[in-house]
MIRO-317813 format. One record per residue (C-alpha): x, y, z; chain. Coordinates in steps of 0.2 Angstrom, whole numbers, plus 5000, padded with zeros to 4 digits. Layout:
REM MIRO-317813
east  north  up  chain
X  Y  Z  A
...
This chain:
REM MIRO-317813
east  north  up  chain
5212  5117  4901  A
5210  5101  4891  A
5200  5092  4878  A
5188  5077  4880  A
5192  5065  4866  A
5181  5050  4871  A
5168  5045  4860  A
5174  5055  4845  A
5186  5053  4831  A
5203  5057  4837  A
5212  5072  4829  A
5230  5073  4827  A
5242  5088  4823  A
5259  5086  4815  A
5270  5101  4816  A
5288  5106  4814  A
5300  5105  4799  A
5293  5106  4781  A
5303  5108  4765  A
5303  5104  4747  A
5314  5089  4741  A
5322  5089  4724  A
5329  5072  4720  A
5338  5069  4703  A
5335  5051  4697  A
5353  5043  4695  A
5356  5029  4682  A
5359  5012  4689  A
5377  5009  4684  A
5387  4994  4690  A
5403  5003  4685  A
5401  5016  4698  A
5409  5011  4714  A
5408  5026  4725  A
5403  5044  4726  A
5419  5051  4718  A
5414  5041  4702  A
5399  5053  4701  A
5403  5069  4710  A
5420  5072  4703  A
5425  5090  4698  A
5422  5094  4680  A
5412  5078  4677  A
5396  5079  4667  A
5383  5065  4672  A
5367  5063  4663  A
5353  5060  4676  A
5334  5057  4674  A
5319  5068  4678  A
5320  5077  4695  A
5307  5070  4707  A
5300  5085  4716  A
5290  5082  4732  A
5286  5089  4749  A
5298  5084  4763  A
5302  5086  4781  A
5292  5078  4796  A
5276  5089  4793  A
5274  5082  4775  A
5281  5065  4777  A
5273  5060  4793  A
5258  5071  4792  A
5252  5067  4774  A
5257  5049  4777  A
5245  5048  4792  A
5231  5056  4781  A
5234  5042  4768  A
5234  5029  4782  A
5217  5035  4787  A
5220  5048  4802  A
5211  5065  4804  A
5226  5076  4802  A
5230  5095  4804  A
5247  5101  4798  A
5257  5116  4805  A
5274  5122  4798  A
5282  5138  4791  A
5286  5142  4773  A
5292  5158  4763  A
5282  5168  4750  A
5293  5161  4736  A
5289  5149  4722  A
5295  5134  4733  A
5282  5139  4746  A
5269  5140  4733  A
5273  5122  4727  A
5272  5116  4745  A
5256  5125  4748  A
5248  5118  4732  A
5252  5100  4737  A
5245  5102  4754  A
5229  5110  4747  A
5227  5094  4737  A
5226  5084  4753  A
5215  5098  4761  A
5229  5101  4774  A
5236  5119  4770  A
5227  5129  4784  A
5241  5127  4797  A
5254  5133  4785  A
5262  5150  4791  A
5269  5160  4777  A
5282  5173  4780  A
5291  5186  4769  A
5306  5187  4780  A
5313  5170  4775  A
5315  5158  4760  A
5306  5141  4760  A
5317  5127  4765  A
5322  5115  4752  A
5334  5099  4750  A
5343  5092  4735  A
5343  5074  4739  A
5358  5064  4731  A
5350  5047  4731  A
5363  5036  4721  A
5359  5017  4720  A
5370  5008  4732  A
5377  5023  4741  A
5369  5031  4757  A
5359  5047  4754  A
5367  5065  4754  A
5357  5080  4758  A
5361  5098  4752  A
5349  5107  4764  A
5343  5125  4766  A
5333  5126  4783  A
5325  5142  4777  A
5309  5147  4786  A
5310  5132  4798  A
5323  5141  4808  A
5310  5154  4814  A
5296  5142  4818  A
5292  5143  4837  A
5278  5140  4850  A
5268  5155  4844  A
5265  5147  4827  A
5255  5134  4835  A
5240  5144  4842  A
5227  5138  4855  A
5214  5139  4842  A
5224  5126  4832  A
5226  5115  4847  A
5207  5114  4851  A
5201  5097  4849  A
5218  5089  4846  A
5220  5072  4854  A
5238  5069  4849  A
5252  5081  4844  A
5268  5076  4834  A
5283  5087  4832  A
5297  5083  4820  A
5315  5088  4817  A
5319  5101  4830  A
5338  5099  4827  A
5334  5108  4810  A
5324  5122  4818  A
5335  5135  4826  A
5322  5144  4837  A
5317  5127  4845  A
5335  5122  4850  A
5343  5138  4855  A
5343  5144  4873  A
5344  5126  4879  A
5328  5121  4870  A
5317  5133  4880  A
5305  5136  4865  A
5304  5118  4862  A
5299  5115  4880  A
5287  5129  4879  A
5278  5122  4864  A
5276  5105  4871  A
5271  5112  4888  A
5257  5122  4879  A
5251  5106  4870  A
5251  5096  4886  A
5240  5109  4894  A
5227  5106  4881  A
5226  5087  4886  A
5234  5080  4871  A
5247  5066  4871  A
5264  5071  4862  A
5277  5063  4851  A
5294  5069  4846  A
5305  5064  4831  A
5323  5070  4828  A
5334  5072  4813  A
5352  5069  4808  A
5364  5083  4815  A
5379  5090  4806  A
5393  5090  4819  A
5400  5105  4811  A
5384  5115  4812  A
5377  5126  4826  A
5365  5112  4831  A
5380  5100  4832  A
5388  5111  4845  A
5372  5111  4856  A
5371  5101  4872  A
5357  5089  4866  A
5358  5078  4882  A
5353  5094  4892  A
5339  5098  4880  A
5332  5081  4881  A
5332  5081  4900  A
5322  5097  4899  A
5310  5091  4885  A
5306  5072  4888  A
5295  5075  4903  A
5283  5083  4891  A
5285  5069  4878  A
5275  5053  4878  A
5282  5045  4863  A
5300  5048  4858  A
5305  5042  4841  A
5323  5045  4836  A
5334  5035  4825  A
5348  5026  4834  A
5361  5036  4826  A
5353  5052  4831  A
5351  5045  4849  A
5369  5040  4850  A
5375  5057  4844  A
5364  5067  4856  A
5366  5056  4872  A
5385  5051  4871  A
5397  5057  4858  A
5410  5045  4864  A
5399  5030  4861  A
5394  5037  4844  A
5412  5039  4839  A
5415  5021  4845  A
5401  5015  4834  A
5408  5024  4819  A
5425  5016  4822  A
5417  4999  4823  A
5407  5002  4807  A
5423  5006  4798  A
5413  5018  4786  A
5398  5006  4784  A
5381  5008  4790  A
5381  5010  4809  A
5365  5000  4811  A
5373  4985  4804  A
5385  4983  4818  A
5375  4987  4834  A
5370  4975  4847  A
5352  4978  4854  A
5356  4973  4872  A
5374  4981  4873  A
5371  4996  4863  A
5353  5001  4862  A
5346  4995  4879  A
5357  5006  4890  A
5352  5022  4880  A
5334  5017  4882  A
5337  5016  4901  A
5343  5034  4901  A
5328  5040  4890  A
5315  5032  4902  A
5324  5040  4917  A
5323  5057  4908  A
5304  5055  4907  A
5299  5047  4891  A
5285  5035  4892  A
5286  5025  4875  A
5302  5023  4865  A
5302  5019  4846  A
5320  5019  4841  A
5323  5017  4822  A
5338  5005  4819  A
5339  5006  4800  A
5337  4991  4789  A
5338  4978  4804  A
5322  4985  4811  A
5314  4994  4826  A
5317  4993  4844  A
5303  4998  4856  A
5302  5000  4875  A
5288  5007  4887  A
5289  5013  4905  A
5280  5004  4919  A
5275  5020  4928  A
5259  5029  4934  A
5262  5041  4919  A
5262  5027  4907  A
5245  5021  4915  A
5238  5038  4912  A
5244  5038  4894  A
5235  5022  4891  A
5219  5029  4899  A
5220  5045  4889  A
5222  5035  4872  A
5211  5020  4877  A
5226  5008  4876  A
5225  4991  4884  A
5238  4992  4899  A
5242  4974  4897  A
5248  4977  4879  A
5258  4993  4883  A
5264  4993  4901  A
5283  4989  4904  A
5286  4981  4887  A
5302  4979  4877  A
5306  4971  4860  A
5313  4972  4843  A
5303  4970  4826  A
5314  4965  4811  A
5311  4974  4795  A
5300  4967  4782  A
5308  4961  4766  A
5308  4973  4751  A
5316  4967  4735  A
5316  4984  4727  A
5325  4997  4737  A
5326  5014  4728  A
5328  5027  4742  A
5327  5027  4761  A
5320  5045  4761  A
5306  5047  4772  A
5305  5029  4778  A
5307  5034  4796  A
5294  5047  4795  A
5281  5035  4787  A
5285  5022  4800  A
5281  5034  4813  A
5265  5039  4804  A
5259  5020  4804  A
5263  5018  4822  A
5254  5034  4828  A
5239  5030  4816  A
5238  5012  4823  A
5240  5019  4841  A
5226  5031  4839  A
5215  5016  4834  A
5219  5008  4850  A
5229  4993  4843  A
5242  4984  4853  A
5260  4990  4855  A
5267  4975  4845  A
5254  4978  4831  A
5259  4996  4830  A
5277  4993  4829  A
5274  4979  4815  A
5264  4992  4805  A
5278  5004  4807  A
5290  4992  4800  A
5278  4988  4786  A
5276  5006  4781  A
5295  5009  4781  A
5297  4994  4769  A
5284  5001  4757  A
5292  5018  4758  A
5310  5013  4752  A
5303  5006  4736  A
5300  5024  4730  A
5310  5040  4729  A
5297  5050  4740  A
5289  5045  4756  A
5271  5044  4750  A
5269  5036  4733  A
5271  5018  4739  A
5259  5020  4754  A
5243  5010  4756  A
5229  5012  4769  A
5232  5004  4786  A
5220  4990  4783  A
5230  4984  4768  A
5246  4985  4778  A
5238  4974  4791  A
5232  4962  4777  A
5250  4960  4770  A
5257  4957  4788  A
5244  4944  4792  A
5247  4935  4775  A
5264  4931  4781  A
5275  4945  4774  A
5293  4939  4775  A
5305  4948  4787  A
């Protein structure tokens, strides 16, 4: 079973976690030194209008790809409540609501995003209907004609990570049978949650043979592959951002080695404000991937590097920056651009995203991103 994608516009499906993000706008106050100055018991703090927008990988990556110029279908699960209706109405504006599965047995997922200027974000999250999303929610009819399939946030989706990730493997295996290439993005994991007790190294060993592009953050990767190393990073960071203390050669490269051994073809590891690490395999499977997506082997085979972030003077919130980076990378890849060009566009999309409270309002078409890079956008 498969699809012939040659000679036609490539279609992509983005599936997985979808929610509604509610982000109160906090005032910029130089007197506020930390979270306890704001979230103290009994304290009343005046805030601005709440920014309400869709969140999760389906919305952030999928709709971003739509804005960037890709032909996108979305697949996710929502409840029949008011939050679900809001998500559905937003997706309908983009003509992307057909893949939403609506259920009466669970609430729509939502997050309250505490994005305080100068302090890392805090998420109050209800996974809701995402916990029941499974391989059956992506039908063969939906996959017909799909060139690339992207899945986001399985650590926040109970049905996908339980039983050693069998449902996750089943979904990706189904997609591969249709001849589509695949990509996978992860999410931060609460160590005290059910997902935090799971053996993610084992799940990845089962899953990565079906993943062409693996796109986690370095923090997620450290937590999943080696808790001891992750704890050492936290100690070195002394409460600050982990990405600021990592060494690419000593800290990131060894984990990338392990991922390639597990079966991934292309790695895009998001390293926060410093930038993005990339690595590709030098295997027959990698050659087959290049052939499937019409990629120049000389640009993609056996490569490694690091692209620094582009300068953004106005940083409002990092919400969705990783998702929009992935959206730009995949959109560029589907257009046959070089690996380095794809990673540069990913970094550029992330830089635009952090200037807004949501993931989408700051985005521009891919051609405009390229023009800014070519004009000498400062790193």
